[in-house]
C-alpha positions, 0 to 999 in steps of 0.5 A: 567348407567351415574345416576349410575356414577353421585351417585358415584361421589356424594357418594365420594365427601360427603366422602372427605368433611367428611374426611376433616371435619375429618382431622381438627380436627385430625391434631391439636391433633395428633399435640399436642401430638406430641409437648408434647411429645418431649419438656417435656423432653427437658424442664424438663430435670435434669440439674446435674453439672458434676465434672471432676476435684478439685483443692486442696488448701493448706489450704486443701479445695477442690474446684471442677471443673464442666467444662471443661473451667473453669475459676480462678480469683478474680471475684464472675462470675468466675467458681473457685474464689479465694478472694485474692488481687494478683489474677486477676479478670479473671487470668487462664483457665483450659482446659479439653481436649477428652483425659483426659489430662488438660492446663492453659492458662494464661487470661493476668493477673498481677501477671502471673501464674505458672506451677512448678515456671515456668511463662507460657502463656500456659501449660500442667498440670500433677497431681502432677504439682504445680499451682501457682496463684498470690501467692496460691499453688494449684494442680489439681486432676483429677477424676478416670476413675472408678469415670468418668464411675459413674458420667456417669451413674448418668446422665440424661437419653435421651428418650427410644427408644420406646418413639423416636419409638412412636413419630415418630409413631405418626408423621406419622400418622399425615402426613397419615392424611395431605396427604389423604386429598391432594389425596381427593382434588389435581389435578390429575397431582400434585399427585404424586409430592404430595404424593412423597413430604410427602412420602420422608419425611417419609423415611428420618425421619425413615432413620436418626432414623435407622442410630441413632440407629446404634451409639446407640443414643436415643434421637430424640424429636429434630430432630422429631420436625424439620420434623414435621416443615418440613412436614407443609411446605411441606402441604403449598407448594404442596397448593401452587406449587405442582411441587415444592415438589421435589427440596424441599424433595432434600434441606431437605436431602442435609439440614439432610446430612450437619446436620451430617456432624457439628455435626460430626465436632462438636464431637472433639473441636480441630476439630471444631476449624479448621472448625471454620476457613473454616466456617468464609472464606466461610461465606465472600465467600457465601456474595461476591460470591452473591455480585459478581454474584448476581440478584436483586429481589425487591430490594435486591441482594440476590439470584444467578441463576444456571442452572434454579435453585435460591439459597440464599447463605446469608442462609448458611451465617448463618451457618458460622456465628455461627461457627466464632462467637462460641469460646473456653474459653481461645481465649475469653480471648485474645483480639486479637480474639476479635479484630477479630471477630469484623472485621469479623462483620464488614465485614458481615455487608458491604456485607450485606449493598452493598447487599441491604438485610435487612431482612437478615441483621437484622438476623445477627444483632441479632445474633451479639447480642447475641455472645456479650452477651455471649462473652462479658468480661470487655473491651470486652463488651464495644467493642462489644457495640460499634461495635453494634452501628456502625452494626446499624448505617450502616443498618440506612444509607444503608437502601434499598428504598424498605425496607424503603417502608416496614417500611412505611407499617408498621401499615398502611395496610389496607390504601393501601390493594391494592398495598403495604399492599396486601399480609398482608392484604390477610393474615390477612383474611384468617387467620380469615377465616381458625379459630382455626380448618382452612379449610382443604387442598387446601381449602382456598384462600391465595394460589393465593397470592405471597409468600404464601409457604414463605414470608406469609406461616404462614398465609397459615398454619393457614387457612388451618389447623388452629390457633392452628396448626399455634402456635403449630409450632412456640413453636417448634421453641420456644422449641429449643431457651429454650433447648439451654439456658438450656443445656448450663448452663451445657455445657462442653465448651463455643464454645457449649454454644456460638453455640448452643445458637447463632444457637437457636437464629437465628432460634427463631428470624427468626420465631418471623420476618416472623409471626409477620411480616405477620400479620402487628405486626413487619415490614413486612422484608420478612425473611423465616420461618425455616424448613416451607418456600419454599426455598432450601437454607433456608431448608439446613441453618436451619438444619445446625444450629440445629446441634449447637442446637443438640451438646449443648446436654450432655444427656446420649446417647442424642446426635450424636455431643458427644461420648460414652465410651467405656463402651458405658456409657457416652460421651466425647466431 
């Protein structure tokens, strides 16, 4: 009997090893196919302009208005260029609203903006009204309802429902392959936690897709890649600390809920403005609360302990900062709003300097530069550049001792591999041992190094699942950035362009800092890998940022942040 049981145990071990060898090659193949199917529609869609109205000039010329916000002026960068001496470089902003109405706002021009011979700062515009800019008369001619419906039919369609189902099936198969590998190797007491972690993600992704179907949305590529990244994070956590899988799953559920709430707020531009003010206050409040009640870890006071749970409010402040930085075109043209944003950035800078949170400060600084570039005008460029210089100066003066130590360790980790360079040297050795296809779940040694599921999670994924899968995770985030840039060119409002590009920029910068910091190409900042690193507030913040990326998508029936028309043809913001 004992011999039989021994033989059975040996057979079980051999079967487990065979399966591990199989999963090492199956996971990269499934991940590559999934990434290809999700990325191609996002990077190759046709970017055709929408025409929402025409400006009729006295000469009989008709100028198409291809955005919901259109700058009229003498500058060649304007949406409508009128090369006449009495017209200012940026003269006025013509804006369309959710109900199809239009307004015109003067952008501080010298000669003024007139509607029916009355000088206005901002005024509603009807089809029969005469608009006068720099002495030139023009009339607005909005497209008809029939033309709008026809335009909607011709727009690029999102992926079909079957494409999204196929992608989700691929992701589910990949998750099952990874989960089964853990079941072969995990300790008996950890199996339930691992099953709950992976199973919870599967349930969450399918429930979200069913909800999308109920609101008649078909595009699920962005969400599928986010769930793929979350799955890799759950795999790293199942290796390093299986007991934390339930907390991470709860954070993911809360993150998806925030994703939907922010998306709902972005459906209506006026509602988004209200949320913007609330988010601006909350962003400062999160940092102030951390400064007052936070706990210091490794030189940075960026954690709040509540009932045994550790929170990092600065991760949520990133979402608020994107809300605060996004703005409609008519507000960008007013210097007062520019000054307010500069002041807000200075306050954020001051709080982060006092907290000695260098890694987060660097991410905020990069986000600030993105917003500065997207919001800059003639005088605005100078003001924002000066603020950026001041931002960097404060960071240089207030930089924490632990951050200086990390800078001194940068590119010198092998000189002190047992202390200051311990994490990175171990990560590099484990990445090398994992090779292209990895060692399988729980087959590596990096799991015993501190922060293997957070700060150096890129090394954990590389060691256990291979460098190919780890690089695919990075490419997923890069796709978010490229998609935001492509979509922003056809966005109906600069609120969505700025929000989408800034949010994607934050995700990309965090990924770069985490991965390149792990391998000592950049200084080690302790910044999280979005969706992958262990951390509840990091997960919630990543999903919140993803809502801005989703909102910039104007493909037909793609984004939940865009309303469908009554005839279910196209969306209205």
